C-alpha positions as CSV (number, residue, x, y, z in Angstrom):
1,M,-4.5,-149.8,-155.5
2,R,-7.5,-148.6,-153.3
3,E,-8.7,-145.1,-153.3
4,F,-11.3,-143.6,-150.9
5,Q,-13.0,-140.5,-152.2
6,R,-15.7,-138.1,-151.0
7,E,-17.4,-136.3,-153.9
8,K,-19.7,-133.3,-153.9
9,R,-22.5,-132.9,-156.4
10,N,-25.0,-130.1,-157.0
11,D,-27.9,-132.1,-155.4
12,G,-26.0,-133.0,-152.2
13,Y,-23.2,-135.2,-150.9
14,L,-22.5,-138.7,-152.0
15,L,-20.2,-141.0,-150.0
16,A,-18.7,-143.5,-152.3
17,N,-16.1,-146.2,-151.7
18,S,-14.3,-146.5,-155.0
19,Y,-12.1,-149.6,-155.3
20,H,-9.9,-149.3,-158.4
21,F,-7.9,-152.5,-159.0
22,M,-5.5,-151.7,-161.7
23,D,-3.6,-154.2,-163.9
24,R,-0.7,-153.3,-166.1
25,G,-2.2,-154.8,-169.1
26,G,-5.8,-153.6,-168.3
27,Y,-8.9,-155.8,-168.7
28,S,-9.4,-157.6,-172.0
29,A,-12.6,-157.1,-173.9
30,R,-13.7,-160.7,-173.1
31,Q,-13.1,-160.2,-169.3
32,E,-15.1,-156.9,-169.3
33,Q,-17.9,-158.6,-171.2
34,I,-18.0,-161.4,-168.6
35,C,-18.0,-158.9,-165.8
36,H,-20.9,-157.0,-167.3
37,Q,-22.9,-160.2,-167.7
38,M,-22.3,-161.0,-164.0
39,I,-23.5,-157.5,-163.1
40,T,-26.6,-158.0,-165.1
41,R,-27.4,-161.2,-163.3
42,I,-26.7,-159.7,-159.9
43,C,-28.0,-156.2,-160.2
44,G,-30.4,-156.5,-163.1
45,Y,-29.7,-152.9,-164.2
46,P,-32.8,-151.6,-162.5
47,R,-32.4,-148.2,-164.1
48,P,-30.8,-147.2,-167.4
49,E,-29.1,-144.2,-165.9
50,L,-26.7,-146.5,-164.0
51,R,-25.1,-147.9,-167.1
52,G,-21.6,-146.6,-167.3
53,S,-21.8,-144.8,-163.9
54,R,-19.2,-144.9,-161.2
55,Q,-21.2,-147.5,-159.3
56,V,-21.1,-149.9,-162.2
57,R,-17.3,-149.4,-162.6
58,V,-16.9,-150.2,-158.9
59,T,-18.8,-153.4,-159.4
60,V,-16.9,-154.3,-162.5
61,S,-13.6,-153.9,-160.6
62,L,-14.7,-156.1,-157.8
63,L,-16.0,-158.8,-160.1
64,C,-12.8,-158.7,-162.2
65,L,-10.8,-159.1,-159.0
66,T,-12.8,-162.2,-158.2
67,T,-12.2,-163.5,-161.8
68,F,-8.5,-163.0,-161.5
69,F,-8.3,-164.7,-158.1
70,L,-10.2,-167.8,-159.2
71,T,-8.4,-168.2,-162.5
72,G,-5.0,-167.8,-160.7
73,C,-5.6,-170.8,-158.6
74,A,-4.3,-173.4,-161.0
75,S,-3.6,-177.0,-160.1
76,M,-1.1,-177.4,-157.2
77,G,0.1,-180.8,-158.2
78,P,2.6,-180.3,-161.1
79,P,4.7,-177.6,-159.4
80,T,5.2,-179.7,-156.3
81,I,6.7,-182.7,-158.0
82,A,10.1,-181.2,-158.7
83,R,10.3,-179.8,-155.2
84,D,8.9,-182.8,-153.2
85,R,10.7,-185.6,-155.2
86,F,14.2,-184.2,-154.7
87,D,13.6,-183.2,-151.1
88,Y,12.3,-186.6,-150.2
89,V,15.0,-188.4,-152.1
90,T,17.6,-186.4,-150.2
91,S,16.0,-187.0,-146.8
92,V,15.5,-190.7,-147.4
93,S,19.1,-191.1,-148.7
94,D,20.6,-189.3,-145.7
95,S,18.4,-191.2,-143.2
96,W,19.3,-194.5,-144.9
97,K,23.1,-193.8,-144.5
98,R,22.7,-192.8,-140.9
99,Q,20.7,-195.9,-140.1
100,M,23.4,-198.1,-141.7
101,L,26.2,-196.5,-139.8
102,L,24.2,-196.8,-136.6
103,N,23.6,-200.5,-137.1
104,L,27.3,-201.0,-137.8
105,L,28.0,-199.4,-134.5
106,K,25.4,-201.6,-132.8
107,T,27.1,-204.6,-134.3
108,R,30.4,-203.4,-133.1
109,Y,29.1,-203.0,-129.5
110,S,27.3,-206.4,-129.7
111,D,23.9,-204.7,-129.7
112,A,20.9,-205.8,-131.8
113,P,20.7,-204.0,-135.2
114,V,17.3,-202.7,-136.1
115,F,16.3,-201.6,-139.6
116,M,13.2,-199.5,-140.4
117,D,12.2,-199.3,-144.1
118,I,10.1,-196.5,-145.5
119,S,7.4,-198.3,-147.4
120,S,5.5,-195.3,-148.8
121,V,5.5,-191.5,-148.9
122,I,2.2,-189.8,-149.7
123,N,1.8,-186.1,-149.6
124,S,-1.6,-184.4,-149.6
125,Y,-2.1,-180.7,-150.3
126,S,-5.2,-178.6,-149.9
127,L,-5.8,-174.9,-150.8
128,E,-9.1,-173.3,-149.9
129,G,-10.1,-169.7,-150.7
130,D,-13.3,-167.7,-150.0
131,I,-14.3,-164.3,-151.4
132,D,-17.3,-162.4,-150.0
133,L,-18.7,-159.5,-152.0
134,G,-21.4,-157.2,-150.7
135,G,-22.7,-153.8,-151.4
136,E,-25.5,-151.5,-152.3
137,V,-26.1,-149.4,-155.4
138,A,-28.6,-146.4,-155.0
139,P,-29.4,-143.3,-157.0
140,V,-28.3,-140.0,-155.8
141,G,-30.2,-138.7,-152.8
142,R,-31.9,-142.1,-152.1
143,G,-29.2,-143.8,-149.9
144,D,-25.6,-144.7,-149.8
145,T,-23.6,-146.6,-152.4
146,F,-21.0,-148.9,-150.9
147,A,-19.1,-152.1,-151.6
148,N,-17.5,-154.6,-149.2
149,V,-14.9,-157.3,-150.1
150,G,-13.7,-160.1,-147.8
151,V,-11.0,-162.6,-148.7
152,A,-10.0,-165.7,-146.7
153,G,-7.6,-168.6,-147.5
154,R,-6.2,-171.7,-145.9
155,Y,-3.3,-173.9,-147.0
156,A,-2.4,-177.4,-145.6
157,D,0.5,-179.8,-146.3
158,K,-0.2,-183.2,-144.8
159,P,2.5,-185.9,-145.6
160,T,1.7,-189.5,-144.8
161,I,4.9,-191.6,-144.3
162,S,4.6,-195.4,-143.6
163,Y,7.4,-197.2,-141.9
164,L,7.9,-201.0,-142.1
165,P,10.2,-202.6,-139.5
166,L,12.5,-205.3,-140.7
167,A,11.3,-208.4,-138.7
168,G,10.3,-212.0,-139.0
169,D,10.7,-213.6,-142.4
170,K,11.8,-210.4,-144.1
171,F,14.6,-210.0,-141.4
172,A,15.8,-213.6,-142.0
173,R,15.8,-213.1,-145.8
174,S,17.5,-209.8,-145.8
175,L,20.2,-210.3,-143.1
176,M,20.7,-214.0,-142.5
177,T,20.4,-215.5,-146.0
178,P,23.7,-215.8,-147.9
179,L,24.0,-213.5,-150.9
180,P,23.0,-215.1,-154.2
181,I,25.9,-216.2,-156.4
182,T,24.2,-214.6,-159.4
183,G,24.1,-211.2,-157.7
184,V,27.8,-211.4,-156.6
185,L,28.9,-212.3,-160.1
186,L,26.7,-209.6,-161.7
187,L,28.4,-207.1,-159.5
188,I,31.8,-208.1,-161.0
189,Q,30.3,-208.2,-164.5
190,S,28.9,-204.7,-164.1
191,G,32.4,-203.3,-163.6
192,L,32.9,-203.3,-159.8
193,P,36.5,-204.4,-158.9
194,A,36.6,-208.2,-158.6
195,D,38.9,-208.1,-155.5
196,V,36.5,-205.7,-153.7
197,V,33.4,-207.8,-154.4
198,L,35.1,-211.0,-153.3
199,R,36.6,-209.4,-150.2
200,V,33.2,-208.2,-149.1
201,C,30.8,-210.9,-150.2
202,V,32.6,-214.3,-150.2
203,N,33.8,-216.5,-147.3
204,T,35.6,-219.1,-149.3
205,I,36.4,-220.0,-152.9
206,N,37.1,-223.7,-153.5
207,G,38.0,-224.0,-149.8
208,I,40.4,-221.0,-149.7
209,E,39.3,-218.8,-146.8
210,N,38.8,-215.0,-146.9
211,S,39.7,-212.9,-143.9
212,Y,36.8,-212.2,-141.5
213,G,36.5,-209.8,-138.6
214,G,34.0,-209.7,-135.8
215,M,34.2,-211.2,-132.3
216,W,34.9,-214.7,-133.7
217,G,36.8,-213.9,-136.9
218,W,39.7,-215.5,-138.6
219,A,42.9,-214.3,-140.2
220,G,42.3,-215.6,-143.7
221,N,44.5,-217.5,-146.2
222,P,47.2,-215.5,-148.0
223,K,46.2,-217.5,-151.2
224,F,42.9,-215.7,-151.1
225,R,44.8,-212.4,-151.5
226,E,46.6,-213.8,-154.5
227,L,43.4,-215.0,-156.0
228,M,41.7,-211.6,-155.6
229,T,44.7,-209.9,-157.3
230,A,44.7,-212.4,-160.2
231,L,40.9,-212.0,-160.8
232,R,41.3,-208.2,-160.7
233,E,44.0,-208.4,-163.4
234,I,42.1,-210.6,-165.8
235,Q,39.0,-208.4,-165.3
236,A,41.1,-205.4,-166.3
237,G,42.3,-207.3,-169.3
238,G,38.8,-208.2,-170.4
239,V,39.3,-211.9,-170.7
240,S,36.9,-213.1,-168.0
241,G,33.2,-213.6,-168.6
242,M,30.0,-215.4,-167.4
243,R,26.8,-216.7,-168.9
244,F,23.7,-218.6,-167.9
245,R,23.3,-222.1,-169.2
246,P,19.8,-223.8,-169.1
247,A,19.7,-226.7,-166.7
248,K,17.0,-228.9,-165.1
249,D,14.5,-226.6,-163.3
250,T,17.1,-223.8,-163.1
251,Q,19.9,-222.0,-164.9
252,A,23.5,-222.9,-164.3
253,I,26.1,-220.2,-164.0
254,V,29.2,-220.6,-166.2
255,M,32.4,-218.7,-165.9
256,S,35.1,-218.6,-168.5
257,F,38.6,-217.2,-168.9
258,G,39.3,-216.3,-172.5
259,P,42.6,-217.0,-174.3
260,G,45.2,-214.3,-174.4
261,T,48.7,-213.9,-175.9
262,D,49.9,-211.2,-173.6
263,E,51.9,-212.6,-170.7
264,A,50.3,-210.0,-168.4
265,I,47.0,-211.8,-169.1
266,T,48.1,-215.4,-169.3
267,A,50.1,-215.3,-166.1
268,P,47.1,-214.5,-163.8
269,V,45.0,-217.0,-165.6
270,R,47.5,-219.7,-164.9
271,K,47.6,-218.5,-161.3
272,I,43.9,-218.9,-161.0
273,H,44.0,-222.4,-162.4
274,E,46.7,-223.3,-159.9
275,L,45.1,-221.8,-156.8
276,L,41.6,-223.2,-157.5
277,G,42.9,-226.6,-158.8
278,L,41.0,-226.2,-162.2
279,D,41.5,-228.1,-165.4
280,A,43.6,-225.7,-167.5
281,S,42.3,-227.4,-170.7
282,A,38.7,-226.4,-170.0
283,R,37.3,-223.2,-171.3
284,E,34.2,-223.0,-169.0
285,Y,33.6,-223.7,-165.4
286,N,30.4,-224.2,-163.5
287,V,29.9,-221.9,-160.5
288,V,28.0,-223.4,-157.6
289,F,27.2,-222.5,-154.0
290,G,29.3,-224.4,-151.4
291,S,32.6,-224.7,-149.7
292,F,34.3,-227.3,-152.0
293,P,33.9,-228.2,-155.6
294,E,33.0,-231.7,-156.8
295,N,35.6,-231.8,-159.7
296,D,38.2,-229.7,-161.4
297,R,35.7,-228.0,-163.7
298,E,33.7,-226.4,-160.9
299,I,34.2,-223.3,-158.8
300,A,32.5,-223.3,-155.4
301,L,31.6,-220.0,-153.8
302,L,30.5,-219.8,-150.2
303,T,28.9,-216.3,-150.0
304,R,28.3,-214.3,-146.8
305,S,25.1,-213.0,-145.4
306,V,24.5,-209.3,-144.9
307,M,24.8,-209.9,-141.1
308,Q,28.3,-211.3,-141.7
309,V,29.2,-208.4,-143.9
310,L,28.1,-206.0,-141.1
311,A,30.2,-207.8,-138.5
312,D,33.2,-207.7,-140.8
313,F,32.9,-204.0,-141.5
314,A,32.1,-203.2,-137.9
315,S,35.4,-204.7,-136.7
316,Y,37.3,-201.9,-138.4
317,I,35.4,-199.0,-136.7
318,D,37.5,-196.9,-134.3
319,V,35.9,-196.8,-130.9
320,P,36.8,-194.7,-127.8
321,E,39.7,-196.1,-125.8
322,A,37.7,-195.9,-122.6
323,D,35.1,-198.3,-124.0
324,L,37.8,-200.8,-124.9
325,T,39.4,-200.5,-121.4
326,E,36.0,-200.9,-119.6
327,G,35.1,-203.9,-121.7
328,R,32.0,-202.2,-123.3
329,V,33.1,-203.3,-126.8
330,Y,35.2,-206.2,-128.0
331,S,38.8,-205.7,-129.3
332,P,39.3,-207.5,-132.7
333,Q,42.4,-209.5,-133.0
334,H,44.0,-208.3,-136.3
335,T,47.6,-209.3,-136.7
336,P,50.0,-207.0,-138.6
337,E,50.4,-209.6,-141.3
338,Q,46.6,-209.8,-141.6
339,M,46.3,-206.0,-141.8
340,L,48.9,-206.0,-144.6
341,L,47.1,-208.7,-146.6
342,F,43.6,-207.6,-145.8
343,P,43.7,-203.8,-144.9
344,P,40.7,-202.1,-143.3
345,M,37.7,-201.7,-145.6
346,L,36.6,-198.4,-144.2
347,H,37.7,-195.8,-141.6
348,V,35.1,-194.5,-139.2
349,H,36.2,-191.7,-136.9
350,N,34.9,-190.9,-133.4
351,G,35.0,-187.9,-131.1
352,P,33.0,-185.5,-129.0
353,S,31.6,-183.8,-132.1
354,A,31.3,-184.5,-135.8
355,P,32.5,-182.1,-138.5
356,D,29.8,-180.2,-140.4
357,D,31.0,-181.6,-143.8
358,A,31.0,-185.3,-142.8
359,Y,29.8,-187.7,-145.4
360,V,27.6,-189.4,-142.7
361,A,27.6,-188.9,-139.0
362,V,25.6,-190.4,-136.1
363,R,25.6,-190.0,-132.3
364,Y,25.9,-193.3,-130.3
365,R,26.7,-193.9,-126.6
366,N,27.6,-190.2,-126.0
367,S,30.1,-190.1,-128.8
368,W,30.0,-189.0,-132.5
369,F,31.0,-191.4,-135.2
370,W,31.5,-190.3,-138.8
371,I,33.0,-191.0,-142.2
372,D,35.2,-188.2,-143.7
373,D,33.7,-186.8,-147.0
374,R,37.2,-186.8,-148.5
375,D,37.8,-190.5,-147.8
376,Q,36.7,-191.9,-151.2
377,H,37.6,-195.5,-150.4
378,S,35.5,-195.5,-147.2
379,K,32.6,-193.9,-149.0
380,A,32.7,-196.5,-151.8
381,M,32.9,-199.4,-149.4
382,F,30.1,-198.0,-147.2
383,N,27.9,-197.7,-150.3
384,S,28.6,-201.3,-151.2
385,V,27.0,-202.4,-148.0
386,L,23.9,-200.4,-148.9
387,L,23.8,-202.0,-152.3
388,L,24.0,-205.5,-150.9
389,F,20.5,-205.2,-149.3
390,S,18.9,-205.3,-152.8
391,L,20.7,-208.6,-153.6
392,T,18.9,-210.4,-150.8
393,E,15.4,-209.7,-152.1
394,T,14.9,-213.0,-153.8
395,A,11.4,-213.8,-152.5
396,Q,8.2,-211.9,-153.0
397,S,8.4,-208.6,-151.2
398,Q,6.0,-207.8,-148.4
399,L,3.1,-205.6,-149.3
400,A,3.0,-202.1,-147.9
401,P,0.0,-201.0,-145.8
402,L,-2.9,-199.6,-147.8
403,V,-3.2,-195.8,-147.1
404,T,-6.3,-193.9,-148.3
405,I,-5.8,-190.1,-148.7
406,P,-9.0,-188.0,-149.2
407,T,-9.1,-185.6,-152.2
408,R,-9.6,-182.0,-151.2
């Protein structure tokens, strides 16, 4: 609160600018002591009659204001963590989903997919404040007593975001390299449905072909559908497992099918032995990478690359009929029998505009494409594609650029 007063005394007029800065709790004794010490250093108390006068109280108020302003400027870092971390996580997650949907569309239209990683996010804050105090203290009749206060501040928020395009060796590792068998089996072991993991990540198991979309796809073997169903059943029964066995210069992956007395469990185990041509008397089977096994105690998995996964998913995207008629996009050849055995893995809608509550939406070629937020199956399958990128990072990751942020 500021109050301007003109006071009259017996020996003349005194023009005084009285600045009263009031605090609900008042000043503590320690704060008042500090303010008086500052007055002593600045003014020196040239005359004893000024002690306790209005001029001194004005100076005390101004100096206490300065003290409160400076002590209120605590560290900016801790309060920004909760805000910035969640805001950046939300933004990065949304942009990652939109980038993936855009690249699925590019693959569908035979365009080149481009991935841009965010290698680092660094935020720099600065808060600067200046307070100018000026005034003059004079006895009555020898001049004017006045005080001036000036306050200035500046706030700056300067984020530094580094982008790293996926190219060269990193592009080849991430998109063209087949998914590691260890990662595929660990997905099943972690609880993801076995039929979903095999449908997305595997081309063949012991020579039995999975369905594949894309411009040069194939229908798939009905036995692969039976195999996926049997593996899902024994997974639900808890009789399948895997472990690592030390081998020369590496670790061998061993898969086992535990014994069971329930016909609901033993039936699918027998089905797996029959489809894969395995030795039913064996308890463990070596899992290797390849199209065909060497013996009846081996399971050969030929996994897909992320690029193959993108092509397969993209073949199920709904595109405008005009683009199909004009030949701007290929038309996948999915027979009714194939669609029954291997139904679409996700449903992407298209139209002139996207709904506000879409799970993910992107504009491409003058049309909007989106996944419905109520379509749980499509959302889960879409997220599985995002997860597959982490399985391809088998080599040493590329170092992010060094960014130096000055301290203010």
